[in-house]
C-alpha positions as CSV (number, residue, x, y, z in Angstrom):
1,M,8.6,-19.3,17.3
2,H,5.5,-19.7,15.2
3,E,3.5,-20.5,18.2
4,E,4.8,-17.4,19.9
5,G,3.6,-15.2,16.8
6,N,0.3,-16.6,16.9
7,Q,-0.2,-15.8,20.5
8,T,0.5,-12.2,19.6
9,Q,-2.4,-11.6,17.6
10,L,-5.1,-10.2,19.9
11,P,-8.6,-11.2,19.6
12,Q,-10.3,-7.9,19.3
13,D,-7.6,-7.2,16.0
14,R,-9.4,-9.9,14.3
15,E,-13.1,-8.4,14.4
16,Y,-14.4,-5.9,11.9
17,R,-16.0,-2.9,13.5
18,K,-18.8,-1.2,11.7
19,L,-18.3,2.5,10.6
20,F,-21.1,4.5,8.7
21,G,-22.4,0.9,7.7
22,L,-18.9,-0.4,6.5
23,D,-16.6,-3.0,7.6
24,I,-13.2,-1.4,8.9
25,Y,-10.4,-2.4,11.1
26,L,-10.8,0.2,13.8
27,T,-7.3,-0.3,15.3
28,P,-5.8,2.4,17.4
29,V,-3.0,3.0,14.5
30,F,-6.0,3.5,12.0
31,V,-8.0,5.7,14.3
32,I,-4.8,7.7,15.0
33,S,-3.4,8.1,11.7
34,A,-6.6,8.6,9.8
35,I,-7.6,11.5,12.0
36,A,-4.2,13.1,12.4
37,I,-3.8,13.0,8.4
38,L,-7.3,14.5,7.8
39,I,-6.6,17.3,10.1
40,F,-3.6,18.1,8.2
41,V,-5.2,18.0,4.9
42,V,-7.9,20.5,6.2
43,G,-5.3,22.7,7.8
44,A,-3.1,22.9,4.7
45,L,-6.0,23.6,2.3
46,V,-7.6,26.3,4.4
47,F,-4.3,28.0,5.6
48,Q,-2.5,27.8,2.2
49,E,-0.1,30.8,2.9
50,S,0.7,29.9,6.5
51,A,1.3,26.2,5.4
52,T,3.7,27.3,2.4
53,K,5.9,29.2,5.0
54,L,5.8,26.5,7.6
55,F,6.7,23.8,5.0
56,G,9.6,26.2,3.8
57,D,10.7,26.9,7.4
58,V,10.7,23.0,8.3
59,R,12.6,22.0,5.4
60,V,15.5,24.5,5.9
61,W,16.0,23.6,9.6
62,L,15.8,19.9,9.1
63,T,18.3,19.9,6.3
64,T,20.8,22.2,8.2
65,N,20.4,20.7,11.8
66,L,19.7,16.8,10.9
67,D,21.8,16.2,8.1
68,W,24.2,14.0,10.1
69,L,21.5,11.8,11.3
70,F,20.1,11.1,7.5
71,M,23.8,10.4,6.6
72,I,24.8,8.1,9.4
73,T,21.5,6.2,9.1
74,V,21.8,5.3,5.2
75,N,25.6,4.6,5.9
76,L,24.9,2.1,8.5
77,V,22.1,0.4,6.9
78,T,24.0,0.3,3.7
79,L,27.0,-1.5,5.8
80,F,24.4,-3.8,7.3
81,C,23.0,-5.0,4.1
82,L,26.3,-5.9,2.8
83,V,27.6,-7.5,5.8
84,V,24.5,-9.7,6.2
85,A,24.5,-10.9,2.4
86,F,28.1,-11.8,2.4
87,S,28.0,-13.5,5.9
88,P,26.8,-16.9,6.5
89,L,23.3,-15.1,7.4
90,G,22.9,-14.8,3.6
91,K,22.0,-18.4,3.5
92,V,18.5,-18.0,5.4
93,R,15.7,-18.4,3.2
94,L,12.7,-16.1,3.8
95,G,9.7,-18.6,4.5
96,G,12.2,-21.6,5.4
97,A,14.3,-23.8,3.7
98,D,11.5,-25.3,1.4
99,A,9.8,-21.8,0.3
100,E,9.5,-21.2,-3.3
101,P,9.4,-17.9,-4.7
102,E,6.0,-16.7,-5.8
103,Y,6.9,-14.7,-8.9
104,S,9.6,-15.0,-11.5
105,N,13.0,-12.9,-11.2
106,L,11.4,-10.7,-14.2
107,T,8.1,-10.0,-12.4
108,W,9.5,-9.3,-9.1
109,T,12.1,-6.9,-10.3
110,A,9.4,-5.4,-12.3
111,M,7.2,-4.8,-9.4
112,L,9.9,-3.9,-6.9
113,F,11.3,-1.3,-9.5
114,A,7.8,0.3,-10.6
115,A,6.9,0.8,-7.0
116,G,10.3,2.1,-5.8
117,V,11.4,4.7,-8.1
118,G,9.2,5.2,-11.4
119,I,8.0,8.8,-11.2
120,G,11.5,9.9,-9.7
121,L,13.4,8.5,-12.9
122,L,11.3,10.6,-15.2
123,F,11.0,13.6,-13.1
124,F,14.8,13.8,-12.4
125,G,16.4,11.6,-15.5
126,V,17.2,14.9,-17.3
127,A,17.2,17.5,-14.9
128,E,19.5,16.3,-12.1
129,P,22.7,15.5,-14.3
130,M,22.1,19.2,-16.0
131,Y,21.8,20.8,-12.7
132,Y,25.1,19.3,-11.4
133,L,26.7,20.0,-14.6
134,K,26.5,23.9,-13.5
135,N,26.3,23.1,-9.8
136,P,28.8,20.2,-9.2
137,P,29.6,18.9,-5.8
138,L,32.9,18.4,-4.0
139,G,34.4,21.6,-5.3
140,I,34.5,20.5,-8.9
141,D,34.5,23.3,-11.4
142,A,31.3,23.9,-13.0
143,G,30.8,23.3,-16.6
144,S,34.0,21.4,-16.7
145,P,34.5,17.8,-18.5
146,G,34.7,16.8,-14.7
147,A,31.3,18.1,-13.7
148,A,29.8,16.1,-16.8
149,V,30.9,13.1,-15.7
150,T,30.2,13.8,-11.9
151,G,26.5,14.8,-13.1
152,I,25.8,11.4,-14.0
153,S,27.7,9.6,-11.2
154,A,26.1,11.9,-8.5
155,T,22.7,11.2,-9.7
156,V,23.2,7.6,-9.4
157,F,24.7,8.1,-6.0
158,H,21.4,9.5,-5.0
159,W,19.3,7.0,-6.8
160,G,21.7,3.8,-6.3
161,I,22.9,1.2,-3.7
162,Q,22.4,3.4,-0.7
163,G,18.9,4.5,-1.4
164,W,18.0,0.7,-2.1
165,A,19.7,-0.3,1.2
166,V,17.2,1.5,3.1
167,Y,14.3,-0.4,1.5
168,G,16.6,-3.5,1.7
169,V,16.6,-3.1,5.3
170,V,12.8,-2.8,5.8
171,G,11.9,-5.6,3.2
172,L,14.4,-8.0,5.0
173,A,13.3,-7.6,8.3
174,L,9.8,-7.8,7.5
175,G,10.1,-10.6,5.3
176,Y,12.0,-12.7,8.2
177,F,9.7,-11.9,11.0
178,A,6.6,-12.3,8.7
179,Y,7.6,-15.8,6.9
180,N,10.1,-17.3,9.1
181,R,8.8,-16.1,12.7
182,G,4.8,-16.2,11.9
183,L,4.3,-12.6,13.0
184,P,2.1,-10.2,11.3
185,L,3.6,-8.2,8.3
186,T,3.9,-5.0,9.9
187,I,6.8,-2.8,11.4
188,R,6.0,-3.5,14.9
189,S,6.7,-7.2,14.4
190,V,10.3,-6.4,13.7
191,F,11.0,-5.1,17.3
192,H,9.8,-8.3,19.0
193,P,13.2,-9.4,20.1
194,L,13.9,-6.0,21.7
195,L,10.4,-5.4,23.1
196,G,8.4,-8.7,23.6
197,D,4.9,-8.5,23.6
198,R,4.9,-4.9,24.3
199,V,4.9,-4.5,20.7
200,W,1.2,-5.3,20.3
201,G,0.5,-2.4,22.9
202,W,1.2,1.3,22.7
203,P,4.9,1.1,21.7
204,G,3.8,-0.8,18.8
205,H,1.1,1.5,18.0
206,V,3.7,4.5,17.9
207,I,6.0,2.5,15.5
208,D,3.3,1.6,13.1
209,T,1.8,5.1,13.3
210,F,5.4,6.7,12.4
211,A,5.7,4.2,9.5
212,I,2.2,5.2,8.1
213,F,3.0,8.9,8.1
214,A,6.4,8.4,6.8
215,G,5.0,6.3,4.0
216,L,1.9,8.2,3.2
217,F,3.9,11.6,2.9
218,G,6.9,10.1,1.0
219,L,4.4,8.6,-1.4
220,A,2.5,12.0,-1.7
221,T,5.7,13.6,-2.7
222,S,6.4,11.1,-5.7
223,L,2.8,11.7,-6.7
224,G,3.0,15.5,-6.5
225,L,6.4,15.4,-8.6
226,G,4.6,13.3,-11.2
227,V,1.5,15.4,-11.5
228,K,3.8,18.6,-11.8
229,Q,5.7,16.9,-14.7
230,V,2.5,15.4,-16.5
231,T,0.9,19.0,-16.2
232,S,4.0,20.7,-17.6
233,G,4.1,18.2,-20.5
234,M,0.4,18.9,-21.2
235,N,0.9,22.5,-21.3
236,Y,4.2,22.3,-23.3
237,L,2.7,20.1,-25.9
238,F,-1.1,20.7,-26.1
239,D,-1.3,24.2,-24.5
240,V,-3.3,22.8,-21.5
241,P,-3.3,25.4,-18.8
242,E,-0.5,24.8,-16.1
243,S,-2.6,25.7,-13.2
244,N,-3.5,24.3,-9.7
245,T,-6.7,23.3,-11.2
246,T,-5.3,21.2,-13.8
247,M,-3.2,19.4,-11.2
248,V,-5.9,18.7,-8.9
249,V,-8.1,17.2,-11.5
250,L,-5.2,15.1,-12.8
251,I,-4.8,13.9,-9.2
252,V,-8.6,13.1,-8.9
253,V,-8.5,11.1,-12.2
254,I,-5.5,9.2,-11.6
255,T,-6.3,8.2,-8.1
256,A,-9.9,7.0,-9.4
257,V,-8.0,4.9,-11.8
258,A,-5.6,3.5,-8.8
259,L,-8.7,3.0,-6.8
260,T,-9.7,0.1,-9.5
261,S,-6.2,-1.4,-9.4
262,V,-6.4,-1.3,-5.4
263,I,-9.8,-3.3,-5.5
264,T,-8.4,-5.9,-7.7
265,G,-5.4,-6.7,-5.6
266,I,-1.8,-7.4,-5.9
267,N,-1.9,-10.4,-8.3
268,V,-4.1,-8.4,-10.9
269,G,-3.9,-4.7,-11.2
270,I,-0.3,-4.3,-9.5
271,K,1.3,-6.9,-11.2
272,R,-0.1,-6.5,-14.8
273,L,0.5,-2.8,-14.8
274,S,4.0,-3.2,-13.2
275,Q,4.9,-5.5,-16.1
276,F,3.5,-3.2,-18.7
277,N,5.3,-0.4,-17.5
278,I,8.5,-1.9,-17.3
279,I,8.1,-3.1,-20.8
280,L,7.1,0.7,-21.8
281,A,10.0,2.1,-19.8
282,F,12.7,-0.3,-21.6
283,L,11.1,0.7,-24.9
284,L,11.5,4.4,-24.2
285,L,15.0,3.9,-22.9
286,L,15.8,2.0,-26.0
287,A,14.4,4.8,-28.2
288,V,16.7,7.3,-26.5
289,I,19.9,5.4,-26.8
290,V,19.1,4.6,-30.5
291,L,18.0,8.2,-31.4
292,G,20.3,9.9,-29.2
293,P,24.1,10.3,-29.1
294,T,24.5,6.6,-28.8
295,L,28.5,6.3,-28.2
296,Y,28.3,9.4,-25.9
297,I,25.7,7.7,-23.8
298,F,27.5,4.4,-23.5
299,R,30.8,6.4,-22.7
300,S,28.6,8.3,-19.9
301,M,27.4,5.0,-18.4
302,F,31.0,3.8,-18.0
303,N,32.6,6.9,-16.9
304,G,29.6,7.3,-14.5
305,L,30.0,4.2,-13.1
306,V,33.7,4.2,-12.4
307,D,33.2,7.9,-11.0
308,Y,30.5,6.6,-8.8
309,A,32.8,4.0,-7.5
310,A,35.5,6.5,-6.8
311,K,33.3,9.5,-5.3
312,I,30.8,7.3,-3.2
313,V,32.9,7.7,0.0
314,P,33.6,11.5,-0.1
315,L,29.7,11.9,-1.2
316,S,28.8,10.0,1.6
317,N,30.7,12.0,4.2
318,W,29.1,14.8,6.1
319,I,31.9,16.3,8.0
320,G,33.4,19.6,6.7
321,R,31.4,19.8,3.6
322,E,31.5,23.2,2.0
323,D,29.3,22.1,-0.9
324,T,26.3,22.8,1.2
325,G,23.8,23.5,-1.8
326,F,24.5,20.1,-3.0
327,F,24.7,18.6,0.3
328,H,21.5,20.1,2.0
329,G,19.5,20.5,-1.0
330,W,19.7,17.3,-2.6
331,T,21.6,14.5,-0.7
332,T,19.8,15.1,2.7
333,F,16.4,15.5,1.0
334,Y,17.0,12.4,-1.0
335,W,18.0,10.2,2.1
336,A,14.8,11.5,3.8
337,W,12.7,10.7,0.7
338,W,14.1,7.3,0.8
339,I,13.6,6.6,4.3
340,A,9.9,8.1,4.1
341,W,9.3,5.5,1.4
342,A,10.9,2.7,3.3
343,P,7.9,1.5,5.1
344,F,5.7,1.3,2.0
345,V,8.3,0.0,-0.4
346,G,10.0,-2.3,2.5
347,T,6.6,-3.8,3.2
348,F,5.6,-4.0,-0.6
349,I,9.0,-5.9,-1.3
350,A,8.8,-8.2,1.8
351,R,5.2,-9.4,0.6
352,I,6.5,-10.3,-2.8
353,S,9.9,-11.9,-1.6
354,K,8.8,-15.0,-0.1
355,G,11.0,-17.9,-1.0
356,R,14.2,-15.8,-1.6
357,T,17.6,-16.2,0.3
358,V,18.9,-13.2,2.4
359,R,21.8,-13.2,-0.3
360,Q,19.7,-13.2,-3.2
361,F,17.3,-10.8,-1.7
362,V,20.1,-8.1,-0.9
363,I,21.8,-8.6,-4.2
364,F,18.7,-8.2,-6.4
365,V,17.2,-5.5,-4.4
366,L,20.7,-3.1,-4.0
367,L,22.5,-4.1,-7.2
368,L,20.1,-4.8,-10.0
369,P,18.2,-1.5,-9.4
370,T,21.4,0.7,-9.5
371,L,22.5,-0.9,-12.4
372,L,19.2,0.1,-14.1
373,C,19.3,3.5,-12.8
374,L,22.8,3.8,-14.2
375,L,21.3,2.8,-17.6
376,W,18.6,5.6,-17.2
377,F,20.5,8.5,-16.2
378,G,23.3,7.4,-18.6
379,A,21.0,7.7,-21.5
380,F,18.6,10.4,-20.6
381,G,21.2,12.5,-18.6
382,G,24.0,11.7,-21.0
383,T,21.7,12.7,-23.9
384,A,21.0,16.2,-22.5
385,L,24.6,16.6,-21.5
386,H,25.6,15.9,-25.3
387,Q,22.8,18.5,-26.4
388,H,24.3,21.3,-24.1
389,I,28.0,20.5,-24.3
390,V,28.7,19.4,-28.0
391,D,25.6,20.9,-29.7
392,G,25.3,24.1,-27.7
393,Y,21.5,23.5,-27.1
394,T,20.3,25.5,-23.9
395,G,16.7,24.5,-23.8
396,V,17.3,22.1,-20.9
397,T,19.8,24.2,-19.1
398,E,17.9,27.3,-19.0
399,N,14.7,25.7,-17.5
400,V,16.9,23.6,-14.9
401,E,18.6,26.9,-14.0
402,A,15.2,28.7,-13.4
403,W,14.2,25.6,-11.3
404,K,11.6,24.3,-13.8
405,L,12.8,20.7,-13.5
406,E,9.4,19.2,-14.8
407,I,9.9,20.6,-18.0
408,A,13.5,19.3,-18.6
409,L,12.5,15.9,-19.9
410,F,10.4,17.4,-22.8
411,K,13.1,20.1,-23.7
412,M,15.3,17.3,-24.1
413,F,13.1,15.3,-26.2
414,D,12.6,18.6,-28.6
415,E,16.0,18.0,-30.2
416,L,15.3,14.1,-30.8
417,P,13.3,12.7,-33.7
418,W,9.9,11.7,-32.9
419,T,9.5,14.2,-30.3
420,M,5.5,14.0,-29.7
421,L,5.7,10.2,-29.5
422,L,8.4,10.1,-26.9
423,S,6.9,13.0,-25.1
424,S,3.7,11.1,-25.0
425,V,5.0,7.8,-23.6
426,A,6.8,9.6,-21.1
427,M,3.7,11.1,-19.8
428,L,1.8,7.7,-20.0
429,L,4.6,6.1,-18.2
430,T,4.5,9.1,-15.4
431,I,0.7,8.3,-15.1
432,I,1.1,4.4,-14.7
433,F,3.8,4.9,-12.3
434,F,1.6,7.1,-10.5
435,V,-1.1,4.6,-10.5
436,T,1.4,1.6,-9.6
437,S,3.0,3.5,-6.7
438,S,-0.5,4.6,-5.3
439,D,-2.2,1.2,-5.6
440,S,0.5,-0.3,-4.0
441,G,1.2,2.2,-1.5
442,S,-2.5,1.9,-0.5
443,L,-2.5,-1.8,-0.2
444,I,0.8,-1.6,2.1
445,I,-0.4,1.3,4.3
446,D,-3.7,-0.6,4.6
447,T,-1.9,-3.5,5.7
448,I,0.1,-1.5,8.5
449,A,-3.0,0.2,9.8
450,A,-4.9,-3.2,10.1
451,G,-2.2,-4.8,12.3
452,G,-0.6,-6.7,9.5
453,K,-3.6,-8.3,7.9
454,I,-3.4,-8.4,4.1
455,D,-7.3,-9.0,3.7
456,A,-8.4,-5.9,5.0
457,P,-11.9,-4.8,3.8
458,V,-12.0,-3.1,0.3
459,P,-13.6,0.2,2.0
460,Q,-10.4,0.6,3.8
461,R,-8.2,0.1,0.9
462,V,-10.2,2.7,-0.9
463,F,-9.9,5.3,2.0
464,W,-6.1,5.0,2.0
465,C,-5.9,5.6,-1.9
466,T,-8.3,8.5,-1.4
467,I,-6.2,10.0,1.4
468,E,-3.0,9.8,-0.5
469,G,-4.6,12.0,-3.5
470,L,-5.9,14.4,-0.5
471,V,-2.4,14.8,1.0
472,A,-0.9,15.2,-2.5
473,I,-3.2,17.9,-3.3
474,A,-2.8,19.6,0.0
475,L,1.0,19.6,-0.4
476,L,0.8,20.9,-3.9
477,L,-1.5,23.7,-3.0
478,G,0.6,24.5,0.2
479,G,3.9,25.1,-1.2
480,G,4.4,23.0,-4.3
481,L,7.8,21.2,-4.6
482,Q,9.3,22.9,-1.3
483,S,6.4,21.6,0.7
484,L,6.6,18.2,-0.9
485,Q,10.4,17.9,0.2
486,A,9.6,19.3,3.7
487,A,6.7,16.5,4.1
488,S,9.3,13.9,3.3
489,L,11.9,15.3,5.4
490,A,9.6,15.7,8.5
491,T,8.3,12.1,8.2
492,G,11.7,10.7,7.5
493,F,13.2,12.1,10.6
494,P,11.6,9.9,13.2
495,F,11.6,6.9,11.2
496,A,15.4,6.9,10.4
497,I,15.4,6.1,14.1
498,V,13.3,2.9,13.5
499,L,15.0,1.8,10.8
500,L,18.4,1.6,12.8
501,G,16.3,-0.4,15.5
502,M,14.8,-2.7,12.6
503,A,18.7,-3.3,11.5
504,V,19.7,-4.4,15.1
505,C,16.4,-6.8,15.5
506,V,16.7,-8.5,12.1
507,W,20.4,-9.0,12.9
508,M,19.6,-10.6,16.0
509,G,16.9,-12.9,14.4
510,L,19.1,-14.2,11.6
511,R,21.8,-15.0,13.9
512,K,19.4,-17.6,15.9
513,E,18.7,-19.0,12.5
514,T,22.2,-20.0,11.6
515,R,23.1,-21.5,15.2
């Protein structure tokens, strides 16, 4: 099989091509993706009003007409991961029987967690449970004790096992075909069992181009959310103007910082930033638990876990749903967002997971982050719920109901000791999560665009990191949060089909290993 993999690497793909005096891998995927994305950025910036309307229409159409596709895709890949992990296929080791993990469990977890969900936890950690208190799913009475419990469990539903299963399928498929079959670390490699050598032609170019679009726009969505939150926090705490100019300047500055990390590579910049961020996030989590209503927080975690287990099936159902605001406005968007992020995070996870067994890979990637998310939402959401239900504080609720989600975290901190310190640490965390997402995303998109090569020239890495910042700026100026959501939905839709195909191919590959 390794011999087959070596035959697929075409000679012209191994050569650098000069572009404006710089070494660049001018693959068809790179050229098509770069031109299309640059046209999008220019169009969105020049025609901002038209872009805002277009993004809004796209978001509504996709959530109401393709909700079933996103739900079926995520449900199927979740079942697939669980079946693979607890079957004899789970014994297969990525890289072969003698492969050893490159990173410790702690470092591995820190990197996949920082790349996978960082900014989202800070943006939605308080806002989402509080929104569900007033707008619960499944016909639960608004403001009731049941709605408070479901506020935590429904949030964990969106950030738990099913979302991570989407990452898991991509990471597992890429890790297997790269390390066990000797194929390039790119999405097209996974489809070799179905397409044969055609994956190195236009069918493969199309697959990788979809992957780049999905990854780039999914990443830009997170970067946009992070910048909105940092801008709101700076305005709230230091009276910095909350304007488009401020957000653009922040994106430019943070992207410049990310460039430094991108240039230094995965074992220096990304690894060290991820380790630092996971420690800082843990300290902030611990501070909220200690300074907040500690017993209420732990009760929220336990009740949320039990309710999550009880409601995971009805929340996963798409037939006959009457809670369309929750179903379309939240769940469909989230599943599209996870799918859009999957090429980037899945490839990144694959790259750092050599030496793990399939069973260990799935358990770590699905269960450990879900438990960490439960701790996070139980602490941050539980504190905000206690402030509203027990103390009668309405600062968070009023802003969430006004759809000012980015300020909810800082409003919650207002009622805790050390307000300024906690808020400053949260902003620093958001910025570093921004950097780790941007630099790891650039590295992975660069790898896909270069045909699976992990040693692409530095100018190419710089190009993709810069493009990520420009796309985030274009989406923010062209409609804000709605345009960010629309971009994830639009790019997640075609990649949902790719995702299902990847599950089929990795199943075919793993079965050969166990015969």
